[in-house]
N, C-alpha and C positions, 0 to 999 in steps of 0.2 A: 585489616592490615593497612598501614599507611604507606602510600607511595608518594614521597615528596610531601606536598601540602594537601593532596587530594586523597580521600579514602577510596579504596577499590570498590567499584559498584558491585551489587549482588550478582551472582552468576545467573539468576533467573531473567535478567534484562538482556534482550537480544542485542548482539553487537553487529556492527557493520564496519568493514574495513575498505577504504577506497584504494583504487589502483594508483592514484597520482601521488599520494603521500602516505605517511604512516599514522595518520590520525585515526583513532578508533572512536566511532560514534556509538554511544549507548542510547538506544531508542527509548524514549519516555512517552507517556501518553500525550504530552504536549507536541512532541515530534510527530507522533502518529496522526494526530488531528490535523496538523498543518499539512502533512503529506497528503492525507485523504482529501482535504479541501482543494488542494492544488490538482490532484488527479481528477476530481469531479469537475473542476473548472476547465482543465485542458482536454479531458476525455481522449486518452490515447487509443481507445478501443474503436473509435470511428474510422480508423485506418486498418488496412489488412495486416494481420499478424505476420511478423517477420519483415515487414516492409521498411524501407529507409524513412518513410514519413512517420511511422510509429516510433522508430528509433529516435528521430529528431524531437518528437514530442516528449519522450522520456528524458532526453537530454535537456530540453527546455525546463521540464519540471525540476530536475536535479539542479540546474543552474539557478533557478528562481529560489529554491530552498537554500542553496549555499549563500545567497545574498542576505538571508535573514540574520539579524543580529541577536535575537533572543527568541527561541533557543538557537544555538549555533548548530549548523549542519555541516557535515563533511561527507558528501555523498556523490556518487556518479549514477549514470542512468541505470546501470545494472543493479546496484544496491537498492535503488528506489523501486525498481520493478520487482525485484525479489522480495522486498519487505512488504509490498502491497499483496503479493501472493501469500506471504506468511499471515498477514492480517486477515485475509479472506478465509484461509484455512482455519484460523483461530475462531472466527465468528461462526463459520459453518459447524464446527465442532460444538460450540456453545449452543447453537440453535438445535442441533440434534439432541444434545443432553436435555435441553428444556422440553423438547417434544416427548422424550421418554419419561420424564418425571411426571407423575400424575398427582392431581389434587393441589398443585402448587401454582400460584399465579406467578408468572415470570416477572422479574423486576422491570421497571421502565428502562428502555434502551438508552444508553449513553449517546452523546453526540458522535463519538467514534464509531459505535455500533451502527448508528443511522447512516453515517458516511460510508462505511464499508458495505452496508447493504445496498446503498445507492450505486457504489462502484460495481458490485456484483450484478445489479440490474442493468447498468450501462453495458457491461461486458456481455451479458446474456442477450440483450437486445441487438448489439452489434454482431454477435455470432449468428443470430437468427437471420439478420439482414444479409450478411455475407453468404450464408448458406442459400438463401432465397435467390440472391444475385447469381450465384454459381449454377443453380438449377435452371434459372431462366436463360442463361447463356447456353447450357447444354441442350435444353429442350426447345 
């Protein structure tokens, strides 16, 4: 169905709606790769979960992405953080499916898959370090 000059995107593409305006962002693989590159670069996981420092990092990531001219982003810190979670869950699901399938060599991972796996590793490393710090303070 045509809406003005633009065709409606397929319903399978995740949407993100920002709080500041009524722009709807349809996440493409190009958006996903740029988002993941920025997350790996900024590493919001180096700060404590729920802290104002982590919030500032997510805000900085969103602002950096919003300055991109191609592809165009219209995101806030929450939509960026939430979409990273969606990508992580998607990759985890794919990895579990590949482990269950037998006798099939999994295809070479894409740049996006590599970036998401790197984000997962950053998060796991940071969680382990935070837990270790908490235990050393208690003990």
